[in-house]
N, C-alpha and C positions, 0 to 999 in steps of 0.2 A: 444066792449067788454073786461073787466079785466081779467087778465090772474090770478089765485090764485098761489101766491106762498108762500110755508111754509118756516118757519125762526127756525128752531131749534137751539137750543144754544142762542136764543135770552135773556133767563134768567140769562145768565152770565153777572157779574158786568162789566161794563164798565168804565175804568178811564180816565180822561181827562188830556192830557198834552198840554201846549200851543206850543211846538215844538219839532220837533224829536230832541233827544241830540245829533244825530251824525250824520252824512251824509258817512260814510266811505267809501260806494259804490262809490260814486261820487268824491271821492279823490283818489280812486286806481291808481297808475302810468299804462299808458297803454304800454304793453308789446310788443303789434303787431304793425307793421308799414305797410305802403301802399305796399311797395316793397316786403315784406313777403307773403302779402294778394295777391298781382298779381301773385307771382312766385306761390302759392298754387292754385290760381284760373287757371293758366295755366297747371299745370300739373293735375287738377283735371279733366279738360274737353278734353287735349290731349292725356294723358296717362290712363283715365280711373279711374273710383271711386276705384275699387281694390287697384290699385296700391296708388293712393291718401290716401287711409285709411292705408297702410303701414306707410308711411311717418308720418299721423298722431299718429301713435302709438308712434312714435320717440319723438313727439312734447309732447305727453301726458306726457311720463317717464320724459321729461325735465321739466316740470313745477311740478310734483310731487317731484322732486329731489330740485328745485332750486326756488322754489315759496313758501318759510316756511308759509307767512302768509295765503295764500290760503291752502296750507295744514293742517295749524291748524284748520283754521274755518271749512274743510271739515270733519276733525275728529270729530269735536265738535257737528256737525250738524248730522253726520253718527252715532255717540254712541247713540244719541237720537232717531233717526228713526229705527237703528238696535237693541237696547236693549243691546248690547254690545260693547266693544272696537272695534273700527277700526283698521284693518290691513292695512299693504301695498296696497294689492291687492284690500281691497275695496277702499281705497283712488286713486288707479289706474283707476279701474272703473268708479268711480265719474268724474273723470277728463275727461277721454275718451268719455265717454256719454256726457259731454258737447260739447268738440271738434268735436265730429260725428256730433250734431246738427248744428254747426257753418259752418262743413264743407259740410253737405247736402245743405246748402242754396245755395251754388255755382251752384247746379244740379237745385233745385227749382226754383231758378230765371232763369234760363236759360231753364225753361219749360222741363226740362228732367224725367218728372212724371214717364215714362216707367221704370225708376229705382227703384220706390219705391213700397211698399205694403201698399197702403192708405187705412185705414178702418175708418168708421163715424158711432158715435152713437150719436142718439139726433137730428139728422137733421131735424124730423118731428116737434119736438119743435121749431126749430129755423125756420123754414119755417111757422109756424102757426103764431109766434111772429110779422116776418117781413110780412106777409099777412096784418096786419092790416095798414100798410103803414106810419107808422111813423118812421121808421127805431128801432135801437135797438145799446145799447151798450153791448159789449164783454169784458168781466172782465177774464183777465190770470193772471198769474204770471211768476216770472223768472225760469219756469218750464216747461220742454221738449221744445218744439220748437212751438211760434206761424206762424213761416213761413208757416207751412204745411198748415194752414187756407188760407193764401193768395194765397199759390199754389191751392188749390182747388177751390178757387174763379176764380182764372184766366183760369182754367182748363175747368169749367164748366159753363162760362161766367155768372156768378153767381151774386148776388147784392155786390158792390164796397165796399171795406174796406178800410177804412183811420185809421191811427195810431195816437192816442194822445200820446204826451210825452213832457220830460223835454228839452228846447233848447238846451243844452250842448248835451244831447242824439240823439237829432235829426241830429244835425251836424255832429256827429260821425257815424251815422246810414247811412248817405246820403254819406258821405265821403267812407266808406267801399263798399257801394253800386257803387257807380262809378268805383271801383276797380273791382268788380265781373263783373258787366254787366251792363254798361252806360244806357242801353235803359229800363232797370227794373226800374224804379222811383217808389219809394213809395209814397203815398201820406199821409204825415205828417203834423199833425196840432200841432204845437208847444205852449205850454201852457203859459199863462203870459202874452201875445201879446195883443193889444189893440181888433184886430178882431177876437181873439181865438173863442169866443162864437159864433160869427155870423157864421163863418164856419163851426163850430161843428154842429150849428142848420140846416144850407144848407144842409150839408150831411145826415141829418138825416131825414129833411122834403122830401129829395129827395129818401126816404126809403132805404138809405145805413146802413152799420154799421161802429162804429168806435171802436176800440179795446183800450185796456190800460193794462197796466201791474200792478197791485195794491198792490205789496208787498214792495215795497220801498220808503221812504220818504225822503225830504232835509228839511233843517234848519227851514225853514218858512211853512212847513206843520203843520197844527192841526192833532193832532195822537190821536189813542185810545190805551190805552194799555190792550191787550188781552194775555192770554196766549196759548204759540204755542210749543207742546212737553214739556207741564209742566212748562214752564218759561216763564214770562212775555216779551212782545215783544211791540215795536211800529208799530203801522197799519195806515197809511195815511186815513184819511177821504175825502181826495179832490176829487178824483174821482168819490165816489158816492155821494157827495154832487153836482157835475155838472149835475150827471144823476137825481138825484130829484128836481134839479133847472129848468132842462130842460122838467121834468115829462116823462121820458121814461124807457121802462124795460130793465131789466140787464141782461144778459145771461153769466153763467160761460162758460169758453173755457179753455180745456186742451189738449193741441197736445202731445202725450205722445210717446216717443222713446222706443221701444221695442227691441231694436239690431239690428244688422245687416242693413236691408233696411225696416223696419216695425216701422209703425206709427199708433197711434189711436188717432182719434179726436173724443173730449166727449165735447157735449152742454147739459148743466144743468140749469136748472130754478134758479134764485136766488132772484130778487127782481121786482116787478112792480110799479113806481112811479107817473104811468098817472094818479092817482085819490087821491094822498096822499095830505093833505092840508098843509097850512104853520105851522100849530100849531103841526103837526103830523108828520113833516119833521125830527127832529134831531132825534127820537126814531127809526124811519124806518130806518134812515142810519146806526144807530148803530147795530139793528139788522140784516139788510143786511152784515154788516160787520163781525160781531159774526159768521153769517154761511157761511161766505167768507173764514174766518180762520177755521173754522170745517172742512169744504169740502177739503181745501187745505192740511191740515193735513192728512187728510183719504186719498188722492191722493198720499201724501209724502209715506205714509205706503206701498200702491200699488205700485208705483214704485219709491222708496228710491233714487237712482242715477239719478235722474231729475232732483231735485232741485239744483238750478246752481246760488245762492247768495254765493260767495266765500269770505268771509267776516264774523265779529262778529254780527249776525244777533240780537244776545239778548241783545248787548251792550246799556245799558240807567240807568239811577238813579234805577230804578225797580228792573233791572237785577244784577245791582251791590250789591243792598240790599240782594239780594237771595242768592249771593255768586258769587266769581271768574269765569271765563269762563274755561272751561276744558283746560288742556295744549294741 
């Protein structure tokens, strides 16, 4: 049975772009290193989360003071989402929220669920989709924490979750995980390899979930230009194209950090490509992408300090035509 999914916002015009004009996020210099990560892991696991968060405050202050590019991007985004100029406290809160979700991975990857207040919304929806036995794609963003979903899956012995990502990201994630907990291996499917689609289909045919973050693109991605907080931005079509090609349902997933030790996991319907024919595929993908952007914008308004793209997200020909980025 096909689950009906609404696509509000599909009437918005979508402009094609042969490739993303820039992939600044992929070129950002790595500021962390494995020695620091191992030190933070040791502090977190041996001295406790409270002391670890005190150290984290100092790290957040450092980045606010000495990472001008990230600070500029944060102010640019916060001005749009808050509807006012962002001050130093806003910038600190933004960076500290990001650092907190990274820090909490140490505990989530070591199965310390007792430290967190995890609340799930929309679990019945996900259960209904998975009950069909064909698996599902979980579509997220660099917003909040995706790790809380995997923690819930491990805790409840639920359906297996694989991650679909670019090869460079897969390499960095695996290296970081080895520093945190060598036993906590992620099942990562790198894009662009000969066996990528085969591995994807195997996971889905087994009734599993495949997660991907769909708010960043690379130079060779096909993108659509859609407004995000009133200004055009490039959005990759690739992840939804894969879901459409494999004829699978797509469920939105947001792991929202609410401060302290509180997280909310939300599942929402996005699209179902199970019965979409080849001639309808392009329109269905664009409609789902428009809906994704609209829902992500609404989540950013609800939890503004959970958006973790610390680069000029709106950079591109259309954004330049609309005017220079905020300083």
